[in-house]
C-alpha positions in Angstrom: 42.6 -41.8 -41.9 39.7 -42.8 -39.7 39.5 -41.4 -36.2 39.7 -43.9 -33.3 36.8 -44.0 -30.8 39.0 -42.2 -28.3 39.7 -39.4 -30.8 36.0 -39.0 -31.6 35.1 -38.9 -27.9 37.8 -36.3 -27.3 36.6 -34.2 -30.2 33.0 -34.3 -28.9 34.2 -33.2 -25.4 36.1 -30.3 -27.0 33.0 -29.2 -28.9 30.7 -29.5 -25.9 33.3 -27.6 -23.8 33.4 -24.8 -26.4 29.6 -24.6 -26.5 29.4 -24.4 -22.7 32.2 -21.9 -22.5 30.7 -19.7 -25.2 27.3 -19.8 -23.4 28.9 -18.8 -20.1 30.9 -16.0 -21.8 27.8 -14.9 -23.6 25.8 -14.9 -20.4 28.5 -12.9 -18.7 28.6 -10.5 -21.6 24.8 -10.0 -21.4 24.9 -9.5 -17.7 27.8 -7.1 -18.1 25.9 -5.2 -20.8 22.8 -5.2 -18.7 24.7 -3.9 -15.7 26.4 -1.2 -17.9 23.0 -0.2 -19.3 21.6 0.2 -15.8 24.5 2.3 -14.7 24.1 4.7 -17.7 21.0 6.2 -16.0 21.7 9.5 -14.4 21.7 9.4 -10.6 18.9 11.1 -8.7 21.4 13.4 -7.0 25.1 13.7 -6.5 25.8 10.7 -4.4 28.1 10.5 -1.5 30.6 7.6 -0.9 28.6 6.0 1.9 25.3 4.0 1.5 23.4 5.8 4.2 20.1 6.8 2.5 16.8 5.0 2.9 14.3 5.9 0.2 10.6 5.3 0.7 7.8 5.2 -1.8 4.2 4.1 -1.2 0.7 3.8 -2.7 1.7 2.7 -6.1 -1.7 1.1 -6.7 -0.9 -1.0 -9.8 -3.8 -3.0 -11.0 -4.8 -6.2 -12.8 -6.1 -4.3 -15.8 -5.1 -0.8 -16.9 -8.8 0.1 -17.1 -9.0 -0.6 -13.4 -5.9 1.0 -12.1 -4.9 4.3 -10.6 -1.3 4.2 -11.8 -1.0 3.8 -15.6 0.5 7.0 -16.9 2.9 7.3 -14.0 4.0 3.7 -14.3 6.6 4.4 -17.0 7.9 7.4 -15.0 8.2 5.2 -12.0 10.3 2.8 -14.0 12.6 5.7 -15.0 12.8 6.8 -11.4 13.9 3.2 -10.4 16.6 3.1 -13.1 18.0 6.3 -11.7 17.6 5.1 -8.2 19.9 2.1 -8.6 22.5 4.4 -10.3 22.5 6.5 -7.1 25.3 4.9 -5.2 24.6 6.2 -1.7 21.1 4.6 -1.5 21.1 1.7 1.0 17.4 0.7 0.9 14.2 1.2 -1.0 11.1 0.6 1.1 7.7 0.3 -0.5 5.3 1.4 2.2 2.1 -0.5 1.2 -0.6 -0.4 -1.4 1.6 -1.9 -4.1 -0.6 -4.5 -5.7 -4.2 -3.1 -5.7 -7.1 -5.5 -5.0 -9.5 -2.7 -4.0 -9.7 -0.4 -7.0 -12.1 -2.7 -8.9 -15.6 -2.0 -10.2 -18.3 -4.1 -8.7 -18.9 -5.6 -12.1 -15.4 -7.0 -12.3 -15.8 -10.8 -12.9 -16.3 -12.7 -9.6 -13.1 -14.4 -8.5 -12.3 -16.9 -5.7 -8.5 -17.4 -6.1 -6.7 -14.4 -4.5 -3.2 -15.8 -5.4 -4.2 -16.0 -9.0 -5.6 -12.4 -8.9 -2.3 -11.0 -7.5 -0.3 -12.9 -10.0 -2.5 -11.2 -12.7 -1.6 -7.8 -11.2 2.1 -8.7 -11.4 1.8 -10.0 -15.0 0.0 -6.7 -16.0 3.0 -4.7 -14.6 5.9 -7.0 -15.5 8.2 -4.2 -16.7 7.9 -2.5 -13.3 8.4 -5.8 -11.5 11.6 -6.5 -13.5 12.9 -3.0 -12.7 12.5 -3.8 -9.0 14.6 -6.9 -9.5 17.3 -4.6 -11.0 17.1 -2.5 -7.8 18.1 -5.6 -5.8 20.8 -6.6 -8.2 22.4 -3.1 -7.9 23.0 -3.8 -4.2 20.1 -1.9 -2.8 18.0 -3.7 -0.2 14.3 -3.8 -1.3 11.7 -4.0 1.5 8.0 -4.3 1.3 5.5 -3.3 4.1 1.9 -4.3 3.5 -0.9 -1.8 3.0 -4.7 -2.1 3.2 -5.2 -2.5 -0.6 -3.1 -5.6 -0.6 -3.5 -6.9 2.9 -4.6 -10.4 1.6 -1.4 -10.8 -0.5 0.6 -13.8 0.7 4.3 -13.3 1.0 5.1 -16.3 -1.2 3.4 -14.7 -4.2 5.5 -11.5 -4.0 8.7 -13.5 -3.2 8.2 -15.6 -6.3 7.8 -12.5 -8.4 10.7 -10.6 -6.9 13.2 -13.0 -5.4 15.2 -11.3 -2.6 12.6 -8.8 -1.6 12.3 -8.5 2.2 8.8 -8.6 3.5 7.9 -7.3 6.9 4.9 -8.5 8.9 3.7 -8.5 12.5 0.1 -9.6 11.8 -1.7 -10.5 8.6 -2.0 -7.4 6.4 0.2 -5.3 8.7 3.9 -4.7 9.3 6.3 -2.1 10.8 9.9 -2.0 9.5 12.6 -0.7 11.8 15.8 0.5 10.0 18.6 2.9 10.1 22.0 2.7 11.8 20.4 2.6 15.2 17.0 1.1 14.2 15.7 4.6 14.8 13.4 4.7 11.8 10.0 3.1 12.0 8.1 2.6 8.7 4.5 1.3 8.3 1.6 2.0 5.9 -0.6 3.6 8.6 -3.8 1.7 8.1 -3.4 0.0 11.4 -5.0 3.1 13.0 -7.8 3.5 10.5 -11.3 2.2 11.4 -12.1 1.7 7.6 -8.8 0.1 6.6 -7.4 -1.9 9.6 -7.8 -5.6 9.2 -11.1 -6.7 10.7 -11.6 -10.4 11.6 -14.3 -9.7 14.2 -17.2 -7.6 12.9 -18.4 -10.2 10.3 -17.4 -13.3 12.2 -20.9 -14.2 13.3 -22.4 -13.4 10.0 -20.0 -15.5 8.0 -19.3 -18.2 10.5 -15.5 -17.8 10.5 -12.8 -15.3 11.6 -11.1 -15.1 8.2 -13.1 -12.1 7.1 -10.1 -9.8 7.3 -11.4 -7.2 4.8 -12.4 -4.0 6.6 -15.4 -1.8 5.8 -13.2 0.4 3.5 -13.0 -2.4 1.0 -16.8 -2.1 0.2 -16.6 1.6 0.1 -13.6 1.6 -2.2 -15.1 -0.9 -4.6 -18.3 1.2 -4.8 -16.4 4.4 -5.3 -14.1 2.9 -7.9 -17.2 1.8 -9.8 -18.5 5.4 -9.9 -15.2 6.7 -11.2 -14.8 3.9 -13.8 -18.4 4.5 -15.0 -17.5 8.2 -15.7 -18.8 9.7 -12.4 -22.5 9.7 -13.3 -24.6 12.2 -11.4 -27.6 10.1 -10.2 -29.8 10.6 -7.3 -29.4 8.0 -4.5 -31.8 7.8 -1.6 -29.6 6.5 1.2 -31.6 5.6 4.3 -31.6 8.4 6.8 -31.4 8.5 10.6 -32.8 11.6 12.2 -32.6 10.8 15.9 -29.2 11.7 17.5 -28.3 9.5 20.5 -27.6 11.2 23.8 -24.0 12.3 24.4 -23.7 9.8 27.3 -24.7 6.9 25.2 -21.2 6.4 23.8 -22.0 3.1 22.1 -24.8 4.4 19.9 -23.2 7.8 19.5 -20.3 6.0 17.9 -22.7 4.1 15.7 -24.4 7.3 14.7 -21.2 9.1 13.9 -20.1 6.1 11.8 -23.5 6.4 9.9 -23.1 10.2 9.4 -19.6 9.8 8.0 -20.7 7.1 5.6 -23.7 9.3 4.6 -21.4 12.2 3.8 -18.9 10.3 1.8 -21.5 8.2 0.0 -23.1 11.3 -1.4 -19.9 12.0 -3.3 -20.6 9.1 -5.7 -23.6 7.6 -7.4 -22.8 4.6 -9.5 -25.4 3.2 -12.0 -26.0 0.2 -9.8 -29.1 0.2 -7.5 -28.6 0.3 -3.8 -30.5 -3.0 -3.2 -28.7 -4.9 -6.0 -26.5 -7.7 -4.9 -23.5 -6.3 -6.7 -20.7 -7.4 -4.3 -19.9 -11.0 -5.2 -17.9 -11.9 -2.1 -16.4 -15.3 -2.3 -12.9 -14.5 -1.0 -11.3 -13.8 2.4 -13.9 -15.7 4.5 -16.9 -14.3 2.7 -19.2 -16.6 0.6 -22.3 -14.6 -0.4 -23.5 -11.7 -2.5 -24.2 -8.3 -0.9 -25.7 -4.9 -1.7 -24.5 -1.5 -0.7 -27.5 -1.4 1.7 -26.1 -4.5 3.4 -23.0 -2.4 4.1 -24.8 0.9 5.0 -25.8 1.5 8.6 -29.5 1.8 9.3 -31.9 2.2 12.2 -32.9 -1.2 13.4 -36.2 -2.3 14.9 -34.7 -2.4 18.4 -33.7 1.3 18.1 -30.0 0.6 17.5 -27.9 1.7 14.5 -26.1 -0.9 12.5 -25.7 -2.6 9.1 -25.9 -6.3 8.2 -22.2 -6.1 7.3 -19.9 -4.7 10.1 -22.7 -5.1 12.6 -22.0 -2.9 15.6 -18.6 -2.0 14.3 -18.2 0.5 17.1 -18.0 -2.4 19.6 -15.2 -4.2 17.8 -12.6 -1.5 17.6 -10.9 -2.2 21.0 -10.5 -5.9 20.1 -9.4 -5.1 16.6 -6.6 -2.9 17.9 -5.4 -5.7 20.2 -5.4 -8.2 17.3 -3.6 -5.6 15.1 -0.8 -5.0 17.6 -1.6 -1.3 18.2 0.8 -0.2 20.9 -1.3 2.7 22.3 -5.0 2.0 21.7 -7.6 4.8 21.3 -11.4 5.2 21.2 -13.6 4.3 18.2 -14.9 7.9 18.0 -11.3 9.3 18.0 -10.3 6.9 15.2 -13.5 7.7 13.3 -12.8 11.4 13.4 -9.3 10.7 12.1 -10.7 9.2 8.9 -11.3 12.7 7.6 -8.5 14.5 9.3 -4.9 13.7 8.1 -3.5 15.3 11.3 -4.7 12.2 13.0 -1.9 10.2 11.5 0.7 12.8 12.6 -0.7 12.4 16.1 -0.6 8.6 15.8 3.0 8.7 14.8 3.8 10.8 17.8 1.8 8.7 20.3 2.8 5.3 19.0 6.5 6.0 18.5 8.0 9.4 19.4 6.4 9.8 22.8 6.2 6.0 23.6 8.9 5.2 26.2 9.0 1.6 24.9 10.2 2.9 21.5 13.6 4.4 20.5 12.4 6.0 17.3 13.5 9.3 15.8 11.7 9.2 12.4 8.3 7.7 11.6 7.2 7.2 8.0 3.6 6.5 6.9 1.9 6.2 3.6 -1.9 5.6 3.2 -3.2 9.1 3.1 -1.7 10.0 -0.4 -0.9 13.4 1.1 2.9 14.1 1.3 3.7 15.6 4.7 6.6 16.4 6.9 6.5 17.4 10.6 9.3 18.1 13.1 8.4 17.2 16.7 11.7 18.2 18.2 15.4 18.3 17.2 16.0 15.2 15.1 12.4 13.8 15.6 10.3 13.7 12.5 7.0 12.4 10.9 7.0 12.0 7.2 4.3 10.8 4.8 5.8 9.9 1.4 2.5 10.4 -0.6 1.6 8.4 -3.7 2.4 7.6 -7.4 -1.2 7.5 -8.7 -1.9 9.4 -11.9 -4.4 11.8 -10.4 -4.1 12.5 -6.7 -7.4 14.0 -5.6 -6.5 13.6 -1.9 -3.9 16.3 -2.2 -5.3 19.7 -2.9 -2.2 20.6 -4.8 -2.4 17.3 -6.7 1.1 16.2 -5.6 2.0 12.7 -7.0 5.2 10.8 -7.8 6.5 11.6 -4.4 9.1 10.0 -2.2 11.0 10.5 1.0 14.8 10.2 1.7 16.1 9.6 5.2 19.8 9.9 5.8 20.7 7.8 8.7 23.6 8.4 11.1 24.2 9.8 14.6 21.6 12.4 13.7 19.1 11.7 11.0 17.9 14.1 8.3 14.8 13.8 6.1 13.8 15.1 2.7 10.6 14.9 0.7 10.5 15.2 -3.1 8.2 15.1 -6.1 9.7 13.4 -9.2 8.7 15.7 -12.1 7.8 14.2 -15.5 11.0 15.8 -16.9 13.1 14.0 -14.3 13.8 16.9 -12.1 13.2 16.7 -8.3 10.9 19.2 -6.7 11.6 19.9 -3.0 8.3 19.4 -1.2 9.6 19.4 2.3 9.8 23.2 2.4 6.3 23.5 0.9 4.4 21.1 3.2 6.3 21.3 6.5 4.4 22.9 9.3 
């Protein structure tokens, strides 16, 4: 017997409904299985019943190419760490404290690029498994927060938001952000480059040279690219004849004394590396972030000028721009150029900045300050319940720490009285207590 048109229509509707229902149930099943798989990972510690822990990690330094990245071997270990993190039920937040997507650890011979958004998307694509695991962290109920660092200070929020929907990004100026958290907003977390002459955003020093104030990349960018080139080339031991300045300015000539100290610091650190590229070669193809020219290392390097002053073509008279840079970068308690310059080679400078900017600042109600940036895990107690903590780095080889500590993270338990811990995540998955080893 032939089916009527109504019977045929009804039959089709039943079939479509079954397909949709099956798809929904299949999706639910997959999500259920995925959730179950995520929960199978062992928790990092025996978790309590209250989500009162803020975990911080920083300086992941993932790159656009594994040949040009500082975190390759540790990337898989970081993914394992994240799987265990979202199985740890008393974790409230995970905060990535800057230098996540790295645009600085690139050799000068990396192909010239003009599209920064496309570059960062390339970094994300090259590290997709890690990005996916961070999405799992959010799905597990943990709040994921990102605070910018200097190595990704040109990263636009929309790019990261598209890659990791739901991530909270904190910013108070381009390339900078401080995140206040905890039960009483008593925890302040920022990368720390705001106080660094070489790493703080700099829209001023190259404004006249480039004809715009979009030149946000600080002097450390050029230094980092040159140093990365030397490492990637196998650390060749070649003689480099950097220009020398023999006349030391008088102690009362603060302006030129600052310029001279800047030169001496660059002279010292530049001797550490000797890439194959010639000093005069126009190796920096700068067509991003307000720059539109090619530069040599000598354009960056301070030299004695015909008028007797000390300066480079790039970052001309950098000692004169520091006060205005601090104002633009929302530094709460400014300091002198020379003090900040000396801090570039003394990690205690950042301990002091944490104290001055937050702990001793009457306008702040902060008990715990967390920085990254230095790659050196640290913990200091200023007074009862008042702490500075640096959560270190996840790079494969940490030459900034004399002990080589890497895969480090901090845990702050928030409440009426906060407690802090600092750990190293060992390759076998155990946690090494660093707080007792580094606390002074």
